[in-house]
N, C-alpha and C positions, 0 to 999 in steps of 0.2 A: 557762395554761402549755401545755396540749395544743394549743391553737389556734396558739400561736407555733411549736411544733414542726412542725405540719402546714404552716404557711406556709414555714418553713425548708426542709422536705422538698420542697415544690412548687417553690420557687425553685431548688433543686439539680437537680431533675428537668428543669426548663425549661432550665437551663444545659447539662446533659448532652445533651438533645435538640438544642439549638442547635449544640453541638460536633460531634455526629454528623452533622448536616445539612451543616455546613461541610466536614467531612472527605469526605463523599460528593460534594459540589459540586466540591471540589478534584480528586478522582479522576476525575470525569466530564469536567472541563475538560482534564485531562491526556490522557484517552482521545481526545477529539475534536480537540485542538490539537497533537498530536505530529507532528513533521516526520519524514518518511521519505525516504531516498534510494533511487531505483529505478535499478538498472543495467540497461541494455538491451544484451544481448549477441548479436551476430550472428556467432558462431564455430561451427565444426564441433565436435560432441561425439561421443560413442561411437555414437549411433544415427542422427543426422541431419546432413546437410551444411549448410554455411552458405548463406544465401539470397543470390542475386546482387544484389538491391536490395529494400529494404523501407522503407516510410514508417510511422512509429509516432507516435501522439499519445496523451497521457494526459489524461483528463478533457476532451477536446476542445481542448486547448491547442496550443502550438507543435508543429509536425510535425518530427520528426527523420528525416533521410534517411540510412540506413545501408546500405553495401555490405558485401560479405563481409569477415569478419575485423575488423569495426569494433565499437566499444563506445561508448555514450553514457550520461550520467547525467541523471536528472530528479529534482526534489524535489517532493514533495506534502505536504499537510497533511491529516490526518484518517485514520480507520481503514479507509477503502475508497477504491478508485478504479476507473475504467474505462479499459482499454487497447484501442486500435484499431490494428490492423496491416494495411496494404495491401501484399500481396506481389506483386512484379512478375515477369513471365517474362523470358526472354532477349531478346524483342523490345521490351521496355520498356512493355508493357501490363499492366494490373492483372489478375492471374490469380486472386487470392483475397483476400477481406477477412475478417479474424478480429476479433471483438470479445468481450471478456471483462470481467466485473466481479470484482475481487479484493478480498478482505477480509484485512487484516493483523492480526497479533498486536500488541496495543498495546505490548508490551515489546520487540519487535524494532525495530531502527532502520533497517537496510538489507536489501534483498533484490536478487537478480539474476534477470532474466527471460531465459531462453534463447529467442530468437526462432525458430530453426528448429524447436524442440520445440513452441512455441506454434502455429506455422503448421501443424504436423502434427496439431494438436488433441489432443495427448497431455496427460495430467493432471500430468506431472512437469516442467513448464516453469519452476517457481520453484525457484531454487537459493540457496545461501548466498552472501552478498555477498563479493566479494574483499577481502582485507586488504592 
């Protein structure tokens, strides 16, 4: 009788461990597979003027050419990405290149990146997404 109880208990422990592993696997897949919308904003804010022209790529993908007062949207999958911005001067030559790696909160879906603030290398370049 005691042996049957031990086997019964072991079987339930195995099931609970398997259930916990499946829950952890689901949470991990949610974390790495979440799609995010990244709004690229080249508009003047309180501290910085809009850039005359900037080329932006995310994770080395397609380049977005933005002039002043323009906005674009990119979609990424995963909890982090790399943004590369090439800032042009008034003559059309590359004046500066900024590259940053950004880690996202897995529960947030959309963010907005203010490109003039990013070009100034300020830490407050990530804003709430527009609604």
